[in-house]
Structure formats: structure tokens, C-alpha cells
N, C-alpha and C positions, 0 to 999 in steps of 0.2 A: 951369315951368322947363325942361322938357325941349323944349319948342316953342322957347323962346329960344335954346337951344344949336343947334337944327337951323337956324335962321334966321341965326345967326352963322357956321355951317359953310357956309351956300349959296354965298357967294361963292367960297369955295375950290374947292367942287366944281365950279362954272361954269367957273373958270380951268383946272382941270385937265381938264375935258372940251373946251375950247377948245383948249388945248395937245395933246391927244391928237388931235383932229381935224386941226389943222395938221401934226402929225407924219406922220399918215396921208396927207394930201394930198401933201406933199413926198416922202415914200418912193414914193408912186404915180407921182410925175411923174419921179422919177429912174428907177424900173424901167421905165416907157414908154420913155424916152429910150435905155436900154440896150438893150431890145428892138427899137426902131426902127433901131438902129445896123447889124443884120444881119450881125454877124461882122465888123465892120472890126478887132476886136481879134485875131481868129484870122488874119486876113489879114496883119497886121503880123508875127505870130509865125511864120507860114509864111516869109515873107520873111527873118526874121532866122535862120532855121534850114535854109535851102536851101543846097546847095553845087553851084554850077554846073560847077566843074572835077573834082568827084568825088575830091578829095583827102582826104575825111573831115574837113574843117575848114570850119565854117559860114563863108559869105560875109562875115557880120559881123564875124568874127574874122580874116578870112583878107587878108594883106596883097596877095596876087596871086590875086584871085578867078578870073581867066581862065586861069591856068597852075597844073596840078597841081605841088604840091610837098611837102616834108617839113614835120613839124609843128615840128621845132626851127627851121626858117627861116620860121615864121608863114605856111606855105603857100606859099612861094616856092622857086623852084629855088636851089640854092646859087650864091653868086657865083663866078665863074670864077677859077681860081687864076692868079695872075700869077707867071711865072717869075722867079726870082730868080738864078739860075745859069746858066752856058752850057749845062750837061749838061740842065736842066730844059727849056730852050729848045729843044735838040736833040730831046728827047723828045716836045714839043709838036708839032714839025714833023714827026716820024716819021723823023728821020735815025738814030736810035739803034736 
């Protein structure tokens, strides 16, 4: 009787062994691909965190990555003010 049960369980043991072997092969292949990449992921990370203009805002989030600007303006210089009165025009021209 014990022998019959072990014979019935044999296909399940074989299936479990084959599945475990397949999982091992798949994981080994994925790991090898990751190791062969040689740091491509870190290169992308460095590109996303660099700050070319030195304003403290990463180039990925900087609307003006070549010109230093304030965080409130998303890394750009503030837009020029347009005078709306004669006094403001005179101030801009240096007449006042």
C-alpha cells in the first residue's frame, strides 16, 4: 500500500522538480542580463539628477536647464515686467 502511494505521488514530484528547474533557469537568465547591462540604469539616474546650470533644480524638472533661475519659476528667470503706466516706463528708462 505504501508503495502504491509513492508511485502515485511521483508525477507530482517530477512536475515540481521541473518547475523549480525552469524557475532557476529563468532567474539566472534575468540576473545575467542585469549584470551584463553594466550600469545603464545608474547612467540614466545620473542624467536625471544632474543640474547643468547649478540652480539646484535637476535638469529633468528644470524648464530652463541652461539658465539658472528660481524654484518658483521652475528653474527659469522671472519674466520681464511690462510697464503699464507712464511712471513705470520712465523708471525702466532711467528717467526718474
